[in-house]
ROSE-325791 format. One record per residue: x, y, z of N, C-alpha, C in turn. Coordinates in pm, whole numbers, plus 32768, in hexadecimal, padded with zeros to 4 digits. Layout:
! ROSE-325791
XYZXYZXYZ/...
This chain:
! ROSE-325791
80547F847FFD7FFF7FFC8000805D80797FFF/805080D37F9880A0814A7F93807381B07FFD/80D48201802280B5826F8088804B82CC8048/7FEA82F380A37F81834A80727FAD83D88068/7F6D842880167F8284B180047F6284FA8094/7FA0856680A37F8C85B081207F0486018122/7ED3862180AB7E5F867B80A57DE3862C80D2/7D94867481277D12863581567CB4862180DF/7C7B85AF80CE7C1E859580607BA885F68066/7B76862A7FFF7B0286867FFE7A8586378027/7A7785BC7FFB79FB856F801F79F3855580BB/7A66854180F77A60852A818A7A3885AF81CF/7A6E861A819D7A50869E81E079B386BA81CA/7982869D815278EF86B5813E789786548193/78C685DB81A67872857D81FB786A85AB8283/78E685D882B878E7860A8343789E86868350/78A186E182FA784F875F82FB77BB874582F6/779586DA82A2770586AF829E76D386768322/772A86368371770285F283E676FD86538460/774A86C28458775B871584D376E1875684FF/7690879B84A8761687E784D275AF8788851E/7597871684E6753F86B385297572868285A7/75FA866985A8763D86338623762F86988691/7651871E86727648878286D575BB8791870D/7553879986B174CA87B086E7749C872E873A/74C886B98710749A8649875874E5864187E2/7564866487E675A6866A886D756C86D788C2/754F87498889751787BC88D1748F87928918/7441874288CC73C48712890373D386BC8978/7443866989787458860F89E67496865D8A61/74EE86C38A48753787078AA974EB878B8ADC/746F879F8A9E742488128AC6746C88918AA7/74AE88998A3074E489148A0B748E896289AF/74A489DD899E744D8A2A8947745A89FD88B3/73E789ED887673E189BB87E9735789D887AD/735089EE872F72D18A0C86F67276899086EC/71F9899F87007199893A86EF717889228657/717E88AA86237167888F85A170E0884D8589/709A887185167029881C84FB7047879384DD/6FED873084F4701286A584DB70548687844F/701A86BD83E7705886A4835F70E386D88355/70F387588391717C8791838571DD874083DD/71AD87158457720D86C284A9722C863D8466/71CC85FD842D71E8857F83E372488596837D/724185FF832B729D861B82BF7325863782F4/732C8692835873BB86B6839073FB863E83CE/73B385F8842773F385838462740C85168404/73B58505839E73D184A28335745384BA82E1/746A854082C974E6856382837560854D82D8/754C8564835B75BC854A83BA75DC84B583BF/7579846283BE758B83CC83BD75CB83A2833B/75AB83DD82CE75E483B7824A767F83DB8252/76978457827C7725847E8289777A842382E4/773B84038352778183A883B0779683198379/773182F083217739826982E577AC82688282/77B982D18236782D82D981E078B482CF8222/78BB8318828F7939831D82E97954828A8313/78EA824F834678F181BF8372792A816282F8/78F48175828A79128120821679AB813181F0/79DA81AA81EE7A6281C981CC7ABD81878233/7A9A81A082AF7AF4816D831C7AF380D5831A/7A83809283047A7E7FFD83027ACE7FD28285/7AC9801182127B167FEC81A37BB07FF581C3/7BD8806281FE7C60807682227C9280078287/7C367FDA82D67C617F74833D7C827EF282F7/7C617EDB82787C847E63822F7D1A7E538227/7D657EBA823A7DF07EB182387E2D7E5A82AB/7DDF7E5C83197E107E1883947DC77D9983AE/7D5F7D7483757D1B7CF583897CFF7CA88310/7CD17C25831C7CC47BD582AB7C5B7C0D824E/7C647BEC81C77C0A7C2181637B7A7BFF8182/7B5E7B8081987AD97B5581AF7A967B95822C/7AE87B9782987AB87BDA83167AA97C6E82FA/7AF97CA982A67AEF7D34828C7A747D548244/7A487D0281E879C47D1281A379557D0D8203/795C7CB0826978F47CA282C778ED7D1F8323/79647D4F834D796F7DC683A279367E428354/795F7E4A82D479347EB98288789C7EBB8277/785F7E3E825D77D17E36825577927E5782D6/77C97E2A834277837E3E83C977867ED183EB/77FD7F1083D878067F9D83FD77B77FFA839B/77AC7FD58323776A802182B876D7802E82D8/76A17FC3831E76167FC6834476027FDF83D8/76658019841B765D803584A975E480A184B9/75D2810384607560815D847A74E2810E8473/74D380A2842C745B804D84287448801084B3/74B17FE584EF74A37FAA857A7474801A85D8/74A8809085CB748D80FC862873F981198623/73C2812D85A573358155859972DD80E285D0/7301806485A872B17FFC85DF72B77FE88679/7331800686AE733B7FF8874272DE806A8784/72D580E2874872848148877B71F08119878A/71BF80E3871A713180B3871A71218041877B/71827FE4878371777F7587DA717D7F9F886F/71CC800C888871D0803F8913714E80808936/711680CD88DD7091810688F6702880A1890A/7031803588B86FCF7FCF88C76FDD7F878958/70597F74897E706C7F378A0370387F938A73/704D801A8A69701F806F8ACE6F8580718AD3/6F4A806E8A606EB5806D8A576E827FEA8A98/6EC27F828A796E8F7EF98AB06EAA7EF88B4D/6F137F398B796F2B7F3D8C076EBD7F8C8C4F/6E857FF48C0F6E2980488C4F6D9680148C42/6D7A7FC98BDA6CEF7FA38BBB6CD67F088BBB/6D467EC08BB56D3E7E2E8BB16D177DFC8B29/6D0E7E508AC06CF97E288A386D247E9B89DF/6D2A7E7D89546D567EDF88F86CD27F2088BA/6CAA7F9288F06C377FD988BB6C6080508871/6C17807E880A6C3280FA87C66C2F816D882A/6C9481C7881A6CA48241886B6C4482A68837/6C4C831F88776BF3838E88526C0883B787BC/6C7A839C87826C9283BB86F76C5E83508699/6C2A82E686D26BF28273867E6C57820B8656/6CD0821B86846D3A81C186576D48815186B4/6D4B80D186846D68805F86D86DFA804A86E3/6E2F805A875F6EC6805D87696EFA7FD08746/6EB87F6687666EEA7EE987426EE87ECA86AD/6E8C7EFF86696E877EEC85CF6EF87F408599/6F157FB985C86F7A800B859370077FCE85B3/700F7F79861B70917F40863F70C17EDE85CF/705A7EA0858B707D7E478526706F7E7C8492/70227EE9848470087F238406708B7F4983BF/70E07F91840971607FB983C371B87F4B83A1/71BA7EE183EF72107E6D83D271DF7E22835A/715D7E018354712B7DB982E371307E11825E/711A7E8F826B71237EE181F071AB7EE881C0/72117EFE821D729F7F0081F972CB7E8081B7/72AC7E1781ED72CE7D9281B572987D7B8127/721E7DA2811771E57D8D8090721B7DED802A/72377E6C805272727ED47FF772FB7E9D7FD0/73477E6D803173CC7E46801273D17DD37FA3/737A7D737FAC73767D037F49732A7D307ECC/72BA7D6B7EDE72617D8C7E6872917DFB7E18/72E77E527E5273147ECD7E0073A87EC47DFD/73E77EB07E66747C7EB57E7074BE7E517E15/74977DD47E1874DB7D6A7DC774BD7D867D33/74457DA07D0A742C7DC27C7374837E3C7C44/748C7EA47CA074DD7F147C76756C7EEF7C58/759F7E967CB176307E637C9A76407E267C0B/75DC7DCB7BE575DE7D907B6575D87DF57AF5/757D7E597B0675737EC17A9D75F17F167A8F/76267F3F7AFF76AA7F8E7AFA771D7F3D7ABF/77257EC67AEB778F7E677ABF777C7E557A2A/770A7E4179F676F47E2A796877267EAB791C/76F57F187943771C7F99790A77B67FB07905/77F07F8D797778847F97798378CA7F3C7923/78987EBD791278D77E6078BD78D07E8C7829/78597EBE780378407EE7777478997F647760/78AA7FC177C578FA803577B67990800877A2/79BA7FA777F07A437F7977E17A5F7F387762/7A027EF077317A187EA976AE7A1E7F0F763A/79CD7F73764679D57FD475DD7A56801B75DE/7A93802676507B18806D765B7B8E800D7643/7B687F8C76267BCE7F32760E7C0A7EF1768A/7BC67F0576FC7BF17EC577767BC37E327786/7BE47DF777ED7BB87D6C78057B7A7D63788E/7B217D0D78A27ADB7CFD79227B207C8B7970/7B087C8979EE7B407C267A497AE87BA57A4D/7B167B3B7A8B7AD17AC47A8E7A4D7AD57ADF/7A427B347B2D79CA7B487B85796A7BB37B42/79897BE47AD379307C467A9179197C207A06/78997C0A79DD787A7BDD795E77FC7C2B792E/77E87C2A78AD77727C6D787B76F47C2778A5/76917C7278D976117C3B7904761B7BDA797C/76837BDA79C1768D7B6F7A3077027B9B7A8C/76E97B927B0D775B7BA57B71777D7B1F7BA9/77F87AF97B8A78337A7C7BB978817A8B7C3C/785A7A4A7CA6789F7A627D28790D7A007D37/797B7A247D7279E679CA7D9779B9795D7DFE/79FA78EC7DFE79D8787F7E5A79F978A97EEC/7A5079087EF77A6879357F8C79F579787FC5/798E79967F7A791179D37FB078AB796B7FD2/78C478EE7FC7786078857FE878377886807A/788978AE80D8785378B6816777DE791D8172/77E0798A8128777679E5813176F379A480FD/76F57958808F767A79128061765578AE80BC/76A8785F80F0768577F1814D7645781E81CC/768578848209765978AD828A75D079068281/75C27949820C7540798881F274D7791A81E1/74FF78AE81A6749378418194747578088219/74D477F4827374B577BA82FB745C781F834A/747878A08346742A7906838B739D7902834E/738F790082D273147901828972B4788D82B4/72F8781482B472A6779D82DF726D77AB8369/72C077EA83BE728A780584477226786E8443/723878D683F671D6794783F67150792083C7/714578B3837370C978818345706E785583B3/70A6784084337053781684A07020788F84E7/7051790084D47027797F85226F9C79A1850C/6F68799F848A6EDE79C1847B6E76796984C0/6EA578F684F36E51789C853E6E4078B985D1/6E95791E85FD6E97794386896E3979BD86A4/6E2579D387246DD97A50874F6E397AB18793/6EB57A7D87A56F1C7ADB87DA6FA67ABD87A3/6FF67B2387A770847B0D877C70D57B0E87FB/71097A9C8822713C7A8688A971CC7A8E88B0/71FE7A85892E72907A7D894672D079F58912/727A7995890F72AC791488D472D279248844/7274797087F9728E7996876C730F79DD8765/73197A3A87BF73977A9487BD74167A4087D1/741279DC882474837986883D74A8793587BF/74437904877D745E78B88703749779108698/7457797E867B748679D5860B750C7A158626/75227A40869F75AA7A7886C976167A0F86BF/75F1798F86DA7651791E86CA76707905863F/7610790D85E576297902855B768E79628524/767279E5855376D47A4F8524775E7A35855A/776B7A1185E077ED79ED86157832798085CE/77F1791785A4782278A88554785578DA84CE/7803793184997829796F841478A779C3841B/78AF7A158482792C7A6B849779A47A1784B4/799579A985007A00794A85237A34790C84AA/79D678E1844779FC78A783CD7A4879048378/7A217985836C7A5F79E5831F7AF27A088356/7AFB79FA83DB7B797A20841F7BEC79C383F1/7BC8795083BC7C2F78F383887C6A791382FF/7C25797D82B97C5E79A582407CDF79EA824A/7D4279CF81F27DC27A1381FD7DB57AAB81D7/7E097B0782097E037B8C81DD7E377B988154/7E087C0581117E397C28808B7E3A7CC1807A/7E7D7CEA80157E8B7D797FFD7E087DB17FC5/7DC07E0D800E7D3F7E3F7FD87D557EA37F68/7CEA7EAE7F1A7CF17F147EA97C997F887ED2/7CD97FF07F0B7C9780627F3E7C9980D27EE2/7C2F812B7EEB7C2C81A97E9C7BFA82147EF9/7C1F82987EC77BDD83087F0F7C0F83157F98/7BAB83357FF37BC9834980827C0282D580C4/7BCA825980A17BFA81E080D97C8D81CE80B6/7CBC81E8803D7D4381E180117D958243805F/7D6382B980767DB1832280C07DCF82F18153/7D6A82B881947D81828482157DCD82028215/7DB681A781B97DFD812A81B47E9081348196/7EB881A5814F7F3D81C2812D7F9581F88195/7F5D821782067FAB825882747FFD81E682B1/8066821182FB80B081B5834E805E817483B1/808780FD83E8802F80AE84327FF480EE84AF/8042813184FB800E816D85757FB281DC8557/7FDC823384F67F8282A284D17F0682718496/7F07820584477E9281D184027E37819D8471/7E63815184D07E09811485327DCC81858589/7E1881E685A87DDA825885F67D6F829E85A6/7D9082B685267D2F82FC84C97CAF82A584C2/7CBA822884A27C4481CB849C7BF381CE8519/7C3981C4858C7BF481D386107BA682588624/7BE982C685F47BA3834C86037B2A835085A3/7B3E831D852F7AC5832684D87A4F82CC850A/7A798258853C7A0B8201857B79C8825185F1/7A1A828B864279E282CF86B979888349868B/79BA839886297971840885FF78E683D885C5/78E98374856E786C833D853278148302859A/784E82BC85FB77F98287866977B482ED86B8/77F7835886D977BD83C7872C774C840B86DB/77628420865B76F8846286077682840B8609/7693838885F8761B832B85F575CF83288676/7621832186E475E3831E876A758F83A08789/75BE84168759757C848D8779750584AB8712/7504846886A37499848686457432841F8626/744E839E864573F08332861E736D8346865B/7364836486E372E2836A871D729583E986E9/72D9845586D2729084C78694726384AE8609/72B1846385BA728A8444852E720F83EC8534/720A838C858A71948335859B7117838685C4/712683DB862470BA8431864F7089849085E0/70E984C2859570C985178526707684D384BE/7096845284A4704C8403843F6FB783EC846F/6FAF83C584EF6F2E83A585216ED8842E8527/6F17849785526ECB851985556EA6854A84CD/6EF98534846A6EDC855483DF6E5B851383B0/6E5B848E83CD6DE9843F83AA6D69846C83E5/6D7C848F84626D0184C584A96CCB85418473/6D2985A584506CFE862184146CC7861A838E/6CFE85C583316CD985B282B06C70854D829A/6C42850783026BDF84A782EE6C0F842882AD/6C93841582A46CCD83A382626CDD833682CA/6CCC82BA829F6CDC824482FD6D638244832B/6D7C824983B06DFB824D83E96E4B81CA83D8/6E02815D83D36E4380DD83B56E8880E9832E/6E42811D82D16E83812682426EF8817B8242/6EF481ED828B6F69824B828D6FD8820982C9/6FC681C483397035817A8380706C8108832B/701880C182EB7038804E82A070898071821E/705E80D981D2709980F4815170F081768151/70D581D9819F71208255819A71A0824E81E9/71948219826A7209820E82C2727F81C48283/72638156823A72CF810C8205731D8159818C/72DE81BA81577315820A80F47392824F8128/7381828981AB73F382CA81E9745B8268821A/743581FA8251749681A3828F74DA8139822B/7496812381B774D180C981547519810C80E1/74FB818B80C6753581CA804D75CA81C58045/761981E880AA76AB81DD80A576D7815F807A/76A380F180BC76C4806C809C76B2804E8003/763B80757FD1762280597F48767B80A17EEE/76A0811B7F1476FD81707EC37788812B7EBA/77B580F37F30783680B07F34782F80357EDE/77C17FEB7EE177B47F727E8A77BC7F9A7DFB/777A80077DD87775802E7D4F780180577D1A/784F80A07D7278D480C27D52792C80417D37/791E7FDA7D8279647F637D6A793B7F2A7CE4/78B57F227CC678867EEF7C4378BD7F3E7BCF/78B97FCB7BE278F080217B74798780097B5A/79C87FD87BBC7A567FC17BAD7A747F2E7B80/7A087EEB7B4F7A147E647B237A3E7E067B92/7A0D7E227C077A147DC87C7A798F7DA57CAA/79357D767C5078AE7D607C70789E7CE67CD5/78F77C817CD178F37C1A7D2F79047C507DBC/79647CA47DD879787CE37E5978F77D3B7E77/78C87D7C7E1178577DDB7E2677DF7D8B7E62/77C07D187E1F774E7CCC7E46776E7C867ECF/77EE7C677EE2781B7C267F6178027C8A7FD0/781C7D097FBD78037D6D802A776E7D73804F/77187D747FEC768A7D74800476587CFA8047/768F7C858012766D7C058046768F7BFC80DB/77097C2580FB77317C2D818776DA7C7E81E0/76B47CF881AD76557D4981F075D27D03820D/75A77CC081AE75217C6D81BE75357C088229/75A77BC2823275C87B61829675BD7B9F8320/76037C10833476057C4883B775847C8583E1/75387CB9837C74B07CF58398744C7C7D83C3/745A7C12837973FC7BA1838D74237B4E8406/74917B63844674BC7B1184BB74CB7B7F8532/75327BC5852F75577C2085A274EF7C8C85BB/74B77CC9855174527D35856773D87CFE8596/73A77C8B855D73277C4E858C733E7C1A8611/73AC7BE3862B73C97BA486AF73D47C0B8727/74047C7D870674107CE0877173957D398790/73327D32873672B57D7F874F726F7D4E87CE/725F7CCA87E672217C9D885F72727CB188DB/72FB7CBB88C973507CD38939733B7D658967/73377DC5890D73217E4E8933729A7E608966/72307E21892F71AC7E2A896871A47DF389F1/71E97D808A0F71E37D468A9372267DA58AF9/72967DE18AD572DC7E408B3072877EB18B4C/72417EE88AE671ED7F5E8B0271707F368B53/713D7EC08B3B70BB7E9E8B7970D47E5D8C01/71517E3E8C1F71737DFF8CA171337D798CB3/712A7D2C8C4370E97CAE8C4D712D7C528BE2/71177BCC8BFA714D7B718B9770E97B498B2D/70737B848B41700A7B698AD8703E7B9F8A49/70167B5989EA70417B82895C6FED7BF68925/70217C2C88B96FE47C9B886D6F647C6A8834/6EED7C9C88546E6B7C6C881F6E647C7C878C/6E357C1A87476E247C2386B36D8E7C148693/6D527C8586546CCB7C7A86306CBF7C3C859E/6C4C7C35856A6C3A7BF484ED6C847C33847C/6C837CBC84736CCB7CFD840C6D5E7CE6840B/6D9B7CEF848A6E2E7CD284966E4E7C458462/6DFE7BE884886E147B5B84666E107B4B83CD/6DB47B95838B6DB07B8F82F76E2F7BD082BF/6E5A7C3D82FC6ECE7C7E82CA6F4D7C2B82D6/6F507BDE83476FC17B8483596FC57B1282F8/6F427AE182D96F3C7A74827C6F647AA081F3/6F3E7B1B81C36F687B45813B70007B618138/70317B9A81A470D07BAD81A071127B2981A5/70ED7AC981EC712B7A4B81EE711E7A01816D/70A77A0B812C709279CC80A170ED7A05803E/70F87A8C803C71507AD07FE871E17AA27FF4/720E7A94807972917A6F808F72AB79E18061/7246798A806B725978FF803E726978FD7FA6/7222794E7F60722F79507EC872B979897EAB/72E079EA7EEE73667A317ED373D279C67EE8/73C979767F52743679137F68742E78AB7EFF/73BD78867ECE73B3781B7E6373F178467DEA/73E978C87DBA742278F07D3D74BA79017D45/74EC78FF7DC0757C79127DD275C978877DED/757F78197DDE75B877917DF6762F777E7D92/762377AD7D1E769477A37CBA76EF781A7CBB/76E178737D24773878E37D3D773579417CC5/76BE794F7C8076AB79A77C17762679F07C22/76217A737C0F75A97AB77C0875937AF47B7D/753E7AB97B3775267AD97AA574C37B4B7A9D/74BA7B857A2A745E7BF17A1973CE7BBD7A2D/73B97B407A0F732B7B0C7A1D730E7AFD7AB7/736F7ACB7AFF73597AC87B9073407B4F7BD0/73967BB17BA1738E7C3B7BD473027C797BAF/72D97C5B7B3972567C8C7B0B71E07C527B5C/71F37BD57B7D71837B927BCE717F7BCC7C5A/72007BE57C9572027C247D1871C07CAD7D1C/71E77CFC7CB071B37D837CB571237D877C99/70F27D357C2F70627D3F7C0970117D0B7C84/702F7CA37CC66FDC7C797D396FE77CDD7DAA/70537D1C7DB7705A7D817E2570037DF37E04/6FFE7E227D866FAA7E927D636F127E777D75/6EF57DF67D616E627DD47D796E487DDE7E09/6E977DB57E656E797DBC7EF36E837E507F1A/6EE27EA07EE96EEF7F297F0C6E737F767EEB/6E497F6A7E6A6DCE7FB17E3C6D567F8F7E89/6D4C7F087EA36CD77ED57EEF6CCB7F0D7F81/6D4C7F1E7FBE6D447F4B80476D207FD88056/6D3480277FEA6D0D80B97FF26C8B80DC7FB5/6C4C807E7F6F6BD080A77F236B5B80547F4F/6B6E7FDF7F856AF97F7F7F9D6AD67F8E8033/6A637F6080556A357F5180D86A7F7EEB8121/6A7B7EEC81A66AC67E8181F56AA07DF581CD/6A1C7DDF81C269F37D55819D6A267D2B8113/6A207D8D80AF6A497D6C80286AE17D568029/6B237DA880736BB57DA5807A6BDF7D1B80B8/6B977CEB811B6BB87C6081506BA17BF380EE/6B397BFF809B6B267BA380316B9C7BA07FCC/6BCB7C157FA86C447C247F4E6CB37BDE7F8D/6CCA7BF280116D3B7BBE80576D327B268057/6CC67AE980736CB97A54806B6CD77A267FE1/6C9E7A667F736CB97A367EF26D517A467ECA/6D8C7AB77EE76E1A7ACD7EC96E737A647F13/6E4C7A587F996E9E79F17FE06E95796A7F9E/6E2579407F736E1978BD7F2E6E6578BD7EA7/6E6679307E596EB679337DE16F4B79277E01/6F8079767E6E700579647E94702878D67EB2/6FD178937EFE6FF078107F2C6FF577AF7EB3/6F9C77B57E5A6F9D775D7DE7701477727D8B/703277F57D7870AA78157D1D712777E67D66/712E77ED7DEB71A177C27E3A71AE772C7E32/714376E17E3B714376587E33717A76237DA4/714876677D3F7173764B7CB57208765D7CA5/723876D57CD872C276F27CD1731C768A7D1C/72F2765D7D90733C76047DDA7343757D7D91/72D6754C7D5572D274D27D08732C74DD7C8B/731B75537C4F737075667BD6740B756B7BF0/742C75A17C6574BD75B17C8F74DB754D7CFC/74A174D47CFE74B374807D70754974567D88/758C744B7D15761C74277D1B766B749F7D5C/764375167D35768A75907D66766A759F7DFF/75F875707E2F75CE75807EBC763075347F12/765374B87EEC76AE746B7F3B773674A77F38/776874CE7EC477ED75067EBD77FE758B7F02/779B75E57EF277A076667F33779376587FCC/773F75FF7FF9773575EA808777BE75BC80C7/77F2755A80797876752980B178DF759080AE/78EB75E1803E7950764D803D793676B280A4/78B676D480BC78977742811C78B6771F81A7/78AD76A181CB78B476748254794176398270/797E75EF821879F575A7823A7A7275B381E3/7A6875CC81627AD475D181067B35763B812F/7BB7762481417C17768A81667C1A76FC80FA/7C2C7773812F7C2F77E580D57C9977DF8071/7D08779C80957D7C779280337D4E77477FB4/7CFB76DA7FC87CC976927F597C6776EA7F06/7C0C77327F4E7BAF778B7F097BF577EE7EB6/7C62782F7EF07CAC788E7EA27CED78507E2A/7D1C77D07E3D7D5D778D7DC77CFA77817D57/7C82775B7D777C1C77497D107BFA77D07CCC/7BF578397D137BDD78C47CE57C5078ED7C8D/7CCF78D77CB37D3B78F97C5C7D3A78AF7BDF/7D18782F7BE07D1077DD7B647CA678147B07/7C35783C7B3D7BCA78737AEA7BF478FD7AB2/7C3F79477AFB7C6B79CC7AD07CD679B87A5F/7D27794F7A717D94793F7A097D6079027986/
C-alpha cells in the first residue's frame, strides 16, 4: 500500500460537515443546551443527512481497516459498520417498544397512533427487502454497464465480472451458506407470537459462527480508492488512530441523531396523515442503506462486481442474524422482562415475506452467479410488494403478501432442484473447505 497524500480528501470533509449540524442539535437536546426547535419534517431531514454523513465515514474507516485484518472478515466488518445506522434506528424503536410494554403490559398504539412494537420491526423488514430487491439488481445493472464500457474502450473484464451476470468468487461461499442457515431459521418466526431471547441466542450464534469462519481467511492487499486509500496508505500507528477516530466520530453522530431521526419520521407521518409504518419501513432505510449501496456500486463500476455483491450479501447476513437477534435483547432490557417482543398479525406477515424473499435470494446464488434474469425477478417481485404496501388496504396487502411468499417459495424450490449439485458443493465450501483451496480455484478461474 503506497503512502497516502497529505491533503485531506474533500469527500471526507463534506461528510463530516454534513453530519455536524444534526449531531450538535441532537447532543444539545440530550444535554439541555440552547437549540432551535425543528418541525418534524425538518428534523427528520437534518438528522437523516447527519446519519448519511456518518455512514459514509463508517464505510471509509471500515474499508481502510482491511489493511490490518483478513479480507473476508474485513468484508463482514465493512458490511456491519456500514449498516450501523440501521441498527441505531431499530434499537430506538425497540427501546421505545420496551418502555411502552413496561408501563402498560402490552404494545398499544400511543397518542400519535403508532404501535411501537410494529415500528420496531418495520425498519428491519423494510431494510432487508430493499437491500435484496433493489441493491442486488442495481449491482448487476452497474456491473453490466461497466463491462460494456470497458469493452468499448478495449479493456478486459475480470473473472468475476461478465456481461449480464455477476459471478462471485468461491471465497464468498460462507456468505451464501450462513445466509441460508439464518433464512431457514427465520422461516419459523412468522409462526410465533413473540420474538424471544431464545431467538436472539440462535441468530447471534449464527452470526458468531459466520465471523469465526471468515476469520480463518488469510489477509490480502485491499484495493482501496478515495478516502479509504488516503487512510489505508498511512503508516500503521497513524492509520489505526485515524480509523479509530473515524469510527468514534461516526458512532457519536449516530448516537446523538438516531432517536431524533426516528421521532422526526413518526411526527412527519402524523402531520401529513401518512401511515407511520410505511415511513419507517421504506423511508428510514433510504438514509441508513444509501452509503452502503453507493460503495457497492463503486466496486461494480471498477469491474469488481463480485466484491460488490459480496459486500451487500454480507450486509444481508448480519442484518438477518445480528440485527434481528439484538432487537428482542434491546426490548427486554427496556421492558425489564424476559418476555419476547410481541408480534401482531401484520408483523408476522412482514416477517414471512422477508424470509421468503431471502430464501429465493439464497436459491439463485447456489451457483455463485446473479444473472440479469435473477436480478429482474428480485426487483420485479419487490416492486409488486412495495406498490401494494403503499396503495392497498391492510387486508388486500396481506393477500398480496401471502401470494408473493408462495411465489418466492415455489421459485426457490425450483432453483434448489435445478442447482442441486451446486447446493452440496457450495454448502461444503462455505462451511469446511479451507480458504487456501477456495482461493486456488478462484485464481484458476481468473487465469
